[in-house]
N, C-alpha and C positions, 0 to 999 in steps of 0.2 A: 630331198635328202639324197645322199650317195647310195646307189644300189648296193645291197649287201653281197658279200662274197658267196659264190656258189661252192658248195662242198658235196661230197658223195657219201652215201650210206650203202652198205652191202645188204642186199636182200637175197639170200642164197648166193648164186653166182652173178647176180645182176647188180650194177651200180645205179643208185637212184640219186639224181641231182636234187638238192635242196638249198634253201636259204633261210636264214633266221634274222628277223628284224625286231627290234624293241627289247625291253627288259621288264615288262609289266609283271604283275603279281601272279598271273596264271598263263597257261599255254593255250594257243589257238591254232589248230592245224587246219589250213585251207586245202581241202581236197578238190582238185580241179575237175573240169569236165573231160570230154573225151581226149583232147589234146591241148598241151600247153607248152610254154617255153619260159622258164622263170627269169631269164636274163633279158629277153626281148620285151616282156611285159612292162618293164620299167621304161620303155620308150614311149608308152602311152600316158600322157599326163593325168588322165582320169584315174587310171590304175595306180599310178604313183601316189596321188592324193588319197585314194581309198586305202591302200596298204599302209601309208604313213598314218592315217587316222586310226586304223586298227592297232598298229603297233604302238600307239601313244598310251594305250591302257592294258596291253597284254604283250606276251612274247609271241610274235606271229611266225608260224612255221609254214613255208610253202615248198612244194616239190613238184617235179614232173614224173608222172607214172611211167613205168617201164614201157619201152617202145616209142616214147614220145619226147619231144624237146631235147633237153640236155642229158637225159638218162639213156642208158644202153638201149640201142635199137635191137630188140630180141627178134628171134625168128618165131613164126607162128603167132597165134592169138592167145595171150595169157588169160586165164579164167578170172572171174571176179574175185575168187578166194586168193589167187596169187597177187593181184593188184591190191587187194585189201591188206595183205600182209606187208606191202611196201610201206603203208602208214605206220605199222608197228616198227619196221626197221628204221624209218626216219626218226620216230620218237625215241627209240633206243639210242640212236647216234647222237642225239642232242640232249640226252639225259632227262627226257620228259616222262615221268611216271604217269601222269594223268593230264588229259587235255580236253578241251572243248573242240568239236569237230564242226567245220563249216563246209558242207558238201554242196558243190555246185553242179548242176546238170547230172551227168553220169557219176560224178563224185558223191552224189546223194546215196545211191544204193551201196556204194563202197562204204560210206560212213555208217549206214544202218547195219551192214554186215559186221563192221568193226565193233560197233556198240553192242551188238548181240553176242559177239565172240569174246570181247574184252570189256565187260561192263564195269569192272573195277578200274579200268584206265580211261573211261569216258566220263568226263565231267558234265558235258551237255552236247546235244546234237542239234544242229541248225541246217535245214535243207533250203537251198535257194534255187528257184527255177529248176526244180528237180522232180523226181518220180520214184515210186517203189516198184512200178510195173511199166514196161514199155509198151506204149500203144501200137507200135509197129509189129508186135507179136500177132496181132489180129489183122494185119494188112494182107491182102491177096499177094501172092508171090510176084505177080506182074507189077503191082504198085511198088513193092519193096525194091524189085530189081531196077525199076525206073529211077528210084532215088539213088541207088548205087551207080547207075550209068551217069546220072547228073554230077555226082562227085567225081567220077573219072574224067569227065569233060571240063569241070569248072574248078576243082580244087586248086588252090594256089593263085586264084584270080581275085580273091577277096569276096567271092560269091556268098560265103557263109555269113556275111554281115546281115543278110536278110533275117537270119534267126538270132544272131548275137547282138546286133546293134543296128536295127532297121532305120533309126533316125540318122544314122551316118552314111546311108547309102549314096546320097547326093554329094558327099564330101570326097572329092577326087583324091586329095592328099591322103586323107585317112584311109581310103580304100586301098591305095598303093601300099601304105604301111601295113594294113591288115593282110593283104595278099602275101607280102613278105613273111609276115607272122605265120600264116597258114603253112607256107612252104617250110619254115623252120621248125614247126611243131611236128609235122608227120608228112610222109610221102602220100600220094594218092592211094597206092595200094595198101599202106599201113592204115590209113583212115577208113578205107572200105572194110578191112578186116575188123577194125574196131566197131564199125556200125553192125557187122554181122554178130559180133559178140554181144553188143548191147541189145540186139533184138531178143535175146534169151533172158534178159534180166527180169526177175520177178521176186522181190524181196518181201512181198506182203505178209507172208507167214512168219517172218522173223522180225517184224516191227517190234520194238521194245514194248513189252506189256505194261510196264510201269511208266507211263508218260503222260504229259499233257500236250495237247496239239491244237494248233489253229491253222486253218486253210487261208491262203492268201493268193490273190490273183497277181502273180508276180512276173510271168514270163509267157511268151508265145512259142516257146521251144516245142518243136513238133513231137518230141518224145513223150510229152506229158499226157496223162490220162485226161480224156475230155468227154467222158461219158455223162449222161444226164445227171445233174445233181452234184457232180464232182467239181473241185476247183482246179483251175489251170495253173498248177504249181502248188506245192505244199511247204509250209514252214513248220517243222516239227521239232520242238525243243524238249529234251528229256533230262531229267536229273534222277540220279540214283538216290537211295535213301540216305546215303552218307554225304550228299552234296552240302 
């Protein structure tokens, strides 16, 4: 399908890039991970197929969080609350009163916070390869700094494929495309700032109380809780009493 037009919503003084695909009977907001680029994603056939399939039964709303992709590159590190409010701004811009949220990676905690803040606007909550609590909070300072140093050296080379799509590591053409995607999502300094912000994430206390949940082994994302007895990745779907 032809990629949708990119539009902008205002969230305070920040412009948030978004796209809308499909005309289904309900809205689904895809809340991305740490960095994204809504226009370049369509260059990846797997993404195009996935987004097209989602848009076949809903109105799919995708966006780049502030500081990343096609959205304004703001100074400093926005709080989780500020970035969560970007979801509201995009929903308002497209006239969505109520939507299901699909939170990927860091987009999961944002979605959890949105559902707790705006329960009347949350139809369902789906977390994919995500977390409520960042395991890096318990890392020694030296271990976390080593990770930041690695980002400083490797960001923009396609190295993050080891986390996002390890099966594609040996595909040189895909790795080159992914390296370009990394560079267009965020600069090394911006991505390092995002990692520092993500280290403070802990939304366990605001997980919706009225929910049904199932754990799924869905990702090898290094942010996930991996304590004994926990699942490496959580899929949590919630419905309000009015669903």
